C-alpha positions in Angstrom: 1.6 11.0 -35.7 4.3 10.4 -33.1 3.7 11.4 -29.5 6.4 12.8 -27.4 6.8 11.0 -24.0 8.3 12.4 -20.9 9.3 9.1 -19.3 6.7 9.5 -16.6 4.0 6.9 -16.3 0.6 8.1 -17.5 -2.7 7.8 -15.7 -4.0 5.7 -18.6 -1.1 3.3 -18.3 -1.6 3.0 -14.6 -5.3 2.4 -15.0 -4.7 -0.3 -17.7 -2.5 -2.3 -15.4 -4.3 -1.8 -12.1 -7.9 -1.9 -13.2 -7.9 -4.3 -16.2 -4.7 -6.4 -16.6 -4.1 -7.4 -12.9 -7.7 -8.3 -12.1 -7.9 -10.3 -15.3 -4.8 -12.3 -14.4 -5.5 -12.7 -10.6 -9.2 -13.3 -10.7 -11.0 -13.9 -7.5 -7.7 -14.1 -5.6 -6.7 -10.6 -6.5 -6.9 -9.1 -3.0 -4.9 -11.8 -1.3 -2.2 -11.9 -4.0 -1.9 -8.1 -4.0 -1.5 -8.1 -0.2 1.3 -10.7 -0.4 2.8 -8.8 -3.4 2.9 -5.7 -1.2 4.8 -7.6 1.4 7.3 -8.9 -1.2 7.9 -5.4 -2.4 8.6 -4.3 1.1 11.2 -7.1 1.5 12.9 -6.0 -1.7 12.7 -2.3 -0.9 13.0 -2.0 2.9 13.0 1.4 4.5 15.4 2.4 7.2 12.5 3.5 9.5 8.8 3.5 9.2 9.0 7.3 8.9 10.2 6.7 5.3 7.1 4.8 4.2 5.3 8.0 3.0 8.3 8.9 0.8 8.2 5.4 -0.8 4.5 5.9 -1.5 5.3 9.2 -3.2 8.1 7.7 -5.3 6.0 4.7 -6.3 3.1 6.9 -7.4 0.8 5.2 -4.8 -0.4 8.5 -3.5 0.3 10.8 -0.6 0.5 8.9 2.7 0.4 10.7 6.0 0.6 9.3 9.6 -2.7 10.3 11.3 -2.1 8.7 14.7 0.1 6.1 16.4 0.1 4.2 19.6 1.9 1.4 21.4 0.8 -1.3 18.9 -1.0 0.6 16.2 -0.6 3.3 13.6 -3.2 4.8 11.3 -2.4 6.5 8.0 -4.4 8.5 5.6 -3.9 8.1 1.8 -4.8 10.8 -0.6 -3.8 11.9 -4.1 -4.2 8.3 -5.3 -5.1 7.6 -8.9 -8.7 6.7 -9.0 -10.6 5.7 -12.2 -14.2 4.6 -12.7 -13.0 1.0 -12.9 -10.9 1.2 -9.7 -12.5 -0.6 -6.8 -11.7 0.4 -3.3 -8.8 -2.0 -2.9 -5.8 -1.1 -0.9 -4.3 -4.5 -0.5 -1.0 -3.9 -2.3 -0.4 -0.8 -0.2 -1.6 -2.5 3.0 0.7 -5.5 2.5 3.6 -3.1 1.9 3.0 -1.2 5.1 2.4 -4.3 7.2 5.7 -5.9 6.1 7.7 -2.6 6.7 6.3 -2.5 10.3 6.9 -6.2 10.8 10.6 -5.8 9.7 11.0 -2.7 12.0 9.2 -4.0 15.0 10.1 -7.7 14.7 6.6 -8.8 15.5 3.5 -10.1 13.7 1.8 -7.1 11.9 -1.3 -6.7 9.8 -2.7 -3.7 7.9 -6.2 -3.1 6.6 -7.4 -0.4 4.3 -10.9 1.2 4.0 -12.6 4.3 3.0 -14.1 6.4 5.8 -17.9 6.6 5.1 -18.2 10.1 6.5 -15.1 11.8 5.1 -14.4 9.7 2.1 -10.8 9.5 3.2 -8.8 6.3 2.7 -7.5 5.0 6.0 -4.8 2.3 6.4 -4.8 0.8 9.9 -1.6 -1.0 11.0 -1.8 -3.3 14.0 0.9 -5.4 15.6 1.2 -7.7 18.5 4.5 -7.6 20.5 3.7 -11.0 22.0 4.2 -12.6 18.6 7.9 -12.0 17.8 9.2 -12.8 14.4 12.7 -14.3 14.1 15.0 -12.2 11.8 16.6 -14.1 9.0 
């Protein structure tokens, strides 16, 4: 029996790749490699401003990203509507690497991003931090 497809990725297809194929290939280095892969994606798909990062997340199917707060050298995002399956561990390294690189490109200084799940609310929080004393030369 043939199945009609819509051209949209399915949850099952996403779960196969994210929860089974990638961990099997990357092994114990999965988190580090996913972070650097996120940075590489950001370099290949730069946004015009950090305000466009949530739109990219939506288009990529990474979930709904919203800016929760920002300061002089920091920004915190909340991530919701992310595909979660029983096999998915709480890893946000790909997304964190992407955000870190987009901010590094925009601000021209060393930037890191860390993801975690808030124990009280269950909300996924992505914390971006940069240091304006560590300037990055543009290529």
